C-alpha positions in Angstrom: 9.8 -12.5 -7.7 9.9 -12.6 -4.0 12.4 -10.5 -2.0 13.1 -11.0 1.7 13.0 -7.5 3.5 13.5 -9.0 6.9 14.1 -12.3 8.5 15.2 -13.2 11.9 14.0 -16.6 11.9 10.6 -15.9 13.6 9.5 -12.7 11.8 9.6 -12.1 8.1 8.6 -9.6 5.7 8.4 -10.6 2.0 7.9 -8.4 -0.9 6.5 -9.8 -4.2 7.3 -7.8 -7.4 6.5 -8.2 -11.2 3.4 -10.3 -10.7 1.2 -8.6 -12.6 0.6 -9.9 -16.1 -0.9 -8.0 -19.2 -1.6 -4.4 -19.2 -2.4 -3.6 -15.6 -0.2 -1.2 -13.5 2.7 -2.8 -11.8 2.4 -3.3 -8.2 4.2 -4.7 -5.2 2.5 -7.0 -2.9 3.8 -7.7 0.8 3.4 -10.4 3.5 4.4 -10.3 7.0 4.8 -13.6 8.6 5.2 -14.2 12.3 5.3 -17.7 14.0 4.0 -19.2 10.8 1.0 -17.1 10.7 0.8 -14.7 7.7 -0.9 -11.3 6.8 -1.0 -10.3 3.1 -0.8 -6.4 2.3 -2.6 -5.1 -0.8 -2.7 -8.3 -2.4 -4.1 -6.8 -5.7 -6.6 -7.9 -8.2 -7.0 -10.8 -10.6 -3.8 -10.1 -12.5 -1.9 -11.0 -9.3 -4.0 -13.5 -7.7 -2.8 -16.9 -8.9 0.8 -15.7 -9.3 0.8 -14.6 -5.3 -0.6 -17.9 -4.2 2.3 -19.6 -6.0 5.0 -17.1 -4.8 3.6 -17.1 -1.1 3.7 -20.9 -0.8 7.4 -20.8 -0.2 6.9 -19.0 3.1 3.4 -19.9 4.4 0.3 -21.8 3.4 -2.8 -19.8 2.3 -4.6 -21.7 5.3 -2.2 -19.8 7.7 -3.3 -16.5 6.3 -4.7 -14.6 9.3 -5.4 -11.2 7.8 -5.6 -9.6 4.4 -5.0 -5.8 4.8 -6.3 -3.2 2.2 -4.8 0.2 2.5 -7.7 1.6 0.6 -10.4 0.5 -2.2 -8.8 0.5 -5.6 -8.8 -2.5 -7.8 -5.1 -2.8 -7.7 -5.4 -3.2 -3.9 -8.2 -5.6 -3.2 -10.2 -6.6 -6.3 -9.1 -10.2 -5.6 -10.9 -10.1 -2.2 -13.4 -12.7 -3.4 -10.6 -15.4 -4.1 -8.9 -14.9 -0.7 -12.1 -15.1 1.0 -12.8 -18.3 -0.5 -9.5 -20.1 -0.1 -8.6 -18.9 3.4 -10.3 -18.2 6.8 -8.7 -14.7 6.9 -10.4 -11.5 7.9 -10.1 -8.4 5.7 -8.9 -5.2 7.3 -10.1 -2.2 5.7 -11.1 1.3 6.6 -14.7 1.9 7.9 -15.5 4.0 4.9 -14.9 1.2 2.5 -16.5 -1.8 4.3 -19.6 -1.2 2.3 -17.9 -1.0 -0.9 -15.8 -4.2 -0.7 -18.6 -6.6 -1.0 -19.1 -5.4 -4.8 -15.8 -7.5 -5.5 -17.5 -10.6 -3.9 -20.3 -13.0 -4.2 -23.3 -12.3 -2.1 -22.6 -13.0 1.7 -18.8 -13.6 1.1 -17.8 -10.8 3.4 -20.3 -11.5 6.3 -18.5 -11.6 9.3 -15.1 -11.4 7.7 -14.4 -7.6 7.9 -12.4 -5.7 10.3 -13.3 -2.0 10.0 -10.2 0.3 10.8 -11.6 3.4 12.8 -10.2 6.7 11.6 -7.4 7.1 14.1 -6.1 3.6 13.4 -5.5 0.6 15.4 -3.3 -2.0 16.7 -3.5 -5.8 15.7 -1.6 -8.9 16.7 -0.1 -11.6 14.3 1.0 -14.6 15.9 1.9 -12.7 19.0 3.5 -9.9 17.2 2.0 -6.3 17.4 1.3 -4.5 14.2 0.2 -0.8 14.1 -2.3 0.4 11.4 -1.7 4.0 11.0 -3.8 6.8 9.3 -2.6 8.5 5.9 -6.0 10.0 5.2 -6.4 11.6 1.7 -3.1 10.4 0.5 -4.5 9.6 -2.0 -8.1 9.0 -0.7 -10.5 9.1 2.2 -9.8 6.1 4.5 -6.3 5.5 3.7 -4.3 3.3 6.0 -0.7 2.0 6.3 1.0 -0.9 8.2 4.1 -0.2 10.5 5.9 -3.3 11.7 7.9 -2.5 14.8 10.0 -5.5 14.5 11.6 -4.8 11.3 10.8 -1.0 11.5 9.2 -1.1 8.1 6.4 1.2 7.1 4.5 -0.1 4.1 3.3 3.1 2.9 0.8 2.1 0.1 0.9 4.9 -2.7 3.0 7.4 -0.6 6.5 7.3 -2.2 5.2 5.4 -5.4 7.1 5.5 -8.4 6.9 4.0 -12.1 9.6 1.5 -12.1 9.7 -2.2 -13.0 12.0 -5.2 -13.1 14.9 -5.3 -10.3 14.3 -1.7 -9.8 11.0 -2.4 -8.1 12.7 -4.3 -5.4 15.8 -2.1 -5.0 16.1 0.9 -2.5 16.6 4.1 -3.8 20.1 5.4 -4.0 20.0 8.7 -5.7 16.9 10.5 -4.6 16.9 13.5 -6.8 17.3 11.2 -9.9 14.6 8.9 -8.6 12.2 11.8 -8.0 12.2 12.9 -11.8 13.4 9.6 -13.7 10.9 7.5 -11.9 8.0 10.1 -12.4 7.6 10.1 -8.6 7.1 13.7 -8.5 4.5 13.7 -11.3 2.6 11.0 -9.7 2.4 12.7 -6.4 1.4 16.1 -7.7 -1.5 14.3 -9.4 -2.6 11.7 -6.6 -2.0 13.3 -3.5 -4.7 15.7 -2.1 -2.9 18.8 -0.6 0.1 19.7 1.3 -1.7 20.0 4.7 -2.2 16.2 4.4 1.3 15.7 3.5 2.6 17.6 6.4 0.4 16.1 9.0 1.4 12.6 7.7 5.2 13.5 7.7 4.9 14.9 11.2 3.4 11.5 12.4 6.1 9.4 10.6 8.8 11.5 12.3 7.6 10.5 15.8 8.0 6.8 14.8 11.1 4.7 14.7 11.1 4.0 10.7 14.2 2.5 9.1 12.5 1.6 5.6 9.5 3.1 3.9 8.3 0.5 1.3 5.5 1.8 -1.2 3.1 -0.5 -3.2 4.5 0.9 -6.7 8.1 1.0 -7.4 11.5 1.4 -5.2 11.8 1.9 -1.4 13.5 4.2 0.8 15.8 2.5 3.1 17.8 3.7 6.0 17.2 6.8 8.5 19.0 9.2 6.2 17.0 8.4 3.0 13.7 8.2 5.1 14.5 11.7 6.3 15.1 12.8 2.8 11.9 11.5 1.7 10.1 13.0 4.6 11.7 16.5 3.9 10.4 16.4 0.3 6.9 15.1 1.1 6.5 17.7 3.9 6.8 20.5 1.4 5.3 19.0 -1.5 2.4 21.0 -3.3 0.0 18.9 -4.9 -3.8 18.0 -5.6 -5.8 20.9 -4.6 -2.8 23.2 -3.9 -2.3 23.1 -7.8 -5.9 23.4 -9.1 -7.0 26.6 -10.8 -9.6 27.9 -13.0 -8.1 26.5 -16.2 -8.5 23.0 -14.6 -12.6 23.5 -15.0 -13.2 24.8 -18.5 -16.7 25.2 -19.4 -18.5 23.2 -22.1 -17.1 24.1 -25.7 -20.8 24.3 -26.9 -20.2 21.7 -29.5 -22.8 19.0 -30.0 -21.7 15.5 -29.2 -21.0 13.3 -32.3 
């Protein structure tokens, strides 16, 4: 299902939901289009590949795909890299740390000359003449993690930050009750487990507060729309204890001494 997030006639942001078929984790895919040129964000793996091609055709042709952005290296993010390199002339934008790993998803030589390595502090690119900001979110949840901020729509495509476990129409709908969403959609449990620690959370939240963000749109689940809801999310995330903050001796039990069966 395709959902229009922003459209001023020249510049569009589109979300794609419920494309995953089978047992894989549900994920949202996104496209930014300016003057007919497109960038795909976290297009996913083989479970989404053919469905995303069919859905995106209503907005721009694969031949007009200029960039494929990968926030990080996980299979639900970029395992379909080989297919996109074969059917488009697009370059894949990914963190420096992961440029040597991406070829493992592709046939030999497919990535040669097709990768743009994001430096640690991020970078700016242009899509059809419109600037897009690639901003860091390191260790949230992996080293070399980046997000896309679109200054035209004022949308921050946040990857796993803000992710929740919802499906159907709820995946495309903005959150209206933050406290209920926190628990009912397992957002709290997800972030406690997958985010690295509070220091990284605080630094990211401080960065986002200096940006003009109207909408935080994660790769999984519902989004956070409007200054008030964005602020509510940042207030929560900034104080979140997670990852190594919660690790204790009980998480590292010694071997039981029992022989393997």
